[in-house]
Backbone bond lengths (Angstrom), bond angles and torsions (degrees), N, CA, C in turn:
res aa  C-N    CA-C-N  psi(-1)  N-CA   C-N-CA  omega(-1)  CA-C   N-CA-C  phi
1 M - - - 1.444 - - 1.524 108.61 -
2 G 1.318 116.52 137.49 1.448 121.65 -175.74 1.520 113.19 -88.90
3 V 1.304 113.23 -179.28 1.459 121.22 -179.90 1.527 109.46 -78.17
4 D 1.318 116.78 135.88 1.465 121.14 173.74 1.523 107.06 -89.19
5 Y 1.328 116.15 97.45 1.456 121.47 -174.50 1.524 112.55 -65.17
6 Y 1.302 116.99 -30.04 1.463 119.46 176.81 1.527 110.15 -66.56
7 K 1.316 116.15 -36.25 1.458 120.80 177.65 1.532 110.48 -68.69
8 V 1.327 116.80 -37.09 1.464 120.93 177.26 1.527 110.08 -58.06
9 L 1.336 116.05 -42.92 1.463 121.06 -179.14 1.534 112.59 -87.57
10 Q 1.330 115.90 -5.52 1.466 122.60 -179.83 1.528 111.83 58.00
11 V 1.341 115.39 50.58 1.470 121.78 178.81 1.528 109.53 -133.67
12 D 1.332 115.72 163.69 1.465 122.23 173.72 1.520 109.45 -79.64
13 R 1.322 115.39 161.24 1.463 120.67 177.45 1.526 112.05 -67.15
14 S 1.315 117.24 -18.88 1.467 121.20 -179.07 1.536 112.41 -91.15
15 T 1.307 117.92 3.44 1.466 122.08 -177.56 1.529 110.49 -63.94
16 K 1.309 116.04 133.47 1.473 122.76 -179.30 1.525 110.88 -78.60
17 D 1.337 115.92 163.52 1.455 122.38 -175.19 1.527 114.09 -55.25
18 D 1.325 117.60 -42.55 1.470 120.14 -179.33 1.531 111.32 -62.23
19 D 1.315 115.80 -41.17 1.460 119.64 179.58 1.532 111.54 -73.69
20 L 1.329 116.43 -30.86 1.467 119.93 174.28 1.522 109.73 -62.78
21 K 1.306 115.54 -41.99 1.459 120.06 -179.91 1.528 110.78 -62.23
22 K 1.317 116.47 -42.46 1.469 120.87 177.87 1.527 110.33 -64.02
23 A 1.330 116.02 -42.47 1.460 120.77 -179.74 1.525 111.38 -66.04
24 Y 1.315 117.35 -28.87 1.461 122.85 178.79 1.524 112.21 -77.57
25 R 1.308 116.79 -45.08 1.461 121.57 -170.84 1.536 114.23 -59.63
26 K 1.307 117.11 -44.77 1.470 119.78 -175.82 1.534 112.06 -61.99
27 P 1.342 119.49 -54.47 1.469 118.18 178.95 1.535 112.81 -68.70
28 A 1.333 116.55 -30.07 1.465 119.00 178.93 1.525 110.91 -65.21
29 M 1.316 116.29 -42.18 1.466 120.02 178.37 1.532 110.56 -66.03
30 K 1.318 115.85 -39.79 1.464 120.64 -178.88 1.531 111.60 -67.89
31 R 1.309 116.88 -38.39 1.472 121.64 -174.92 1.531 113.95 -96.86
32 H 1.314 118.15 1.91 1.465 120.31 -178.23 1.529 109.16 -59.43
33 P 1.340 117.20 134.49 1.469 121.00 -178.20 1.536 113.76 -55.72
34 D 1.312 117.80 -34.53 1.468 120.35 179.50 1.535 111.75 -67.14
35 K 1.307 117.16 -25.02 1.470 121.66 178.96 1.532 111.70 -87.25
36 N 1.336 116.07 -8.21 1.467 121.53 -177.06 1.526 111.46 -130.59
37 P 1.324 117.49 61.15 1.467 119.40 -175.92 1.528 113.92 -65.38
38 N 1.319 117.84 -23.62 1.462 120.65 -179.69 1.526 113.04 -80.64
39 N 1.317 116.27 -16.32 1.462 121.35 -179.14 1.526 108.66 -138.62
40 K 1.306 115.89 49.29 1.464 122.00 -171.21 1.533 113.31 -61.44
41 K 1.314 117.70 -41.01 1.465 120.76 -176.84 1.538 111.50 -63.14
42 D 1.315 116.22 -46.48 1.461 120.86 178.23 1.529 110.63 -65.49
43 A 1.327 116.00 -41.87 1.468 120.78 179.22 1.526 110.78 -61.85
44 E 1.327 117.03 -41.11 1.473 120.85 178.74 1.520 110.99 -60.61
45 A 1.326 116.39 -44.05 1.472 120.74 -179.78 1.525 111.32 -63.89
46 K 1.325 117.11 -45.19 1.460 120.61 -179.81 1.526 111.28 -67.81
47 F 1.325 116.30 -40.95 1.463 120.64 178.79 1.530 110.39 -62.66
48 K 1.326 116.22 -40.52 1.467 120.46 178.57 1.524 110.83 -62.36
49 T 1.321 117.68 -42.99 1.463 121.82 179.14 1.526 110.85 -64.00
50 I 1.329 117.09 -43.52 1.461 121.55 179.25 1.527 110.50 -63.61
51 S 1.319 116.92 -43.74 1.468 121.38 179.84 1.522 111.34 -65.14
52 E 1.319 115.80 -42.02 1.460 121.09 178.10 1.529 110.33 -63.25
53 A 1.316 116.24 -41.57 1.476 121.12 178.73 1.525 110.04 -60.43
54 Y 1.301 116.90 -45.48 1.466 120.89 179.73 1.529 110.66 -61.80
55 D 1.324 116.69 -47.77 1.466 120.71 -179.08 1.527 111.57 -58.86
56 V 1.315 116.62 -45.52 1.464 120.64 -178.85 1.530 110.70 -67.06
57 C 1.304 117.79 -45.13 1.469 120.67 -178.51 1.527 111.84 -63.42
58 V 1.314 117.13 -37.51 1.463 120.18 178.68 1.532 110.20 -68.86
59 L 1.323 117.29 -40.53 1.467 120.42 179.23 1.520 111.88 -65.81
60 V 1.324 116.20 -40.44 1.459 121.21 -178.47 1.530 111.10 -74.13
61 G 1.337 115.32 -40.02 1.458 121.21 -174.61 1.480 112.78 -67.58
């Protein structure tokens, strides 16, 4: 079973692009590796998942 990207961004499948962008920005800023130098490896993994979720949701939406 794959990742539910909408769940990653905590949005509905009907969410429009502008709201997807808002839903992406907050966790992306929080999890960005540059903002988490003490836990960079974990931050990179989470940031990658969040970014991937945004890309997929925008393409599908």
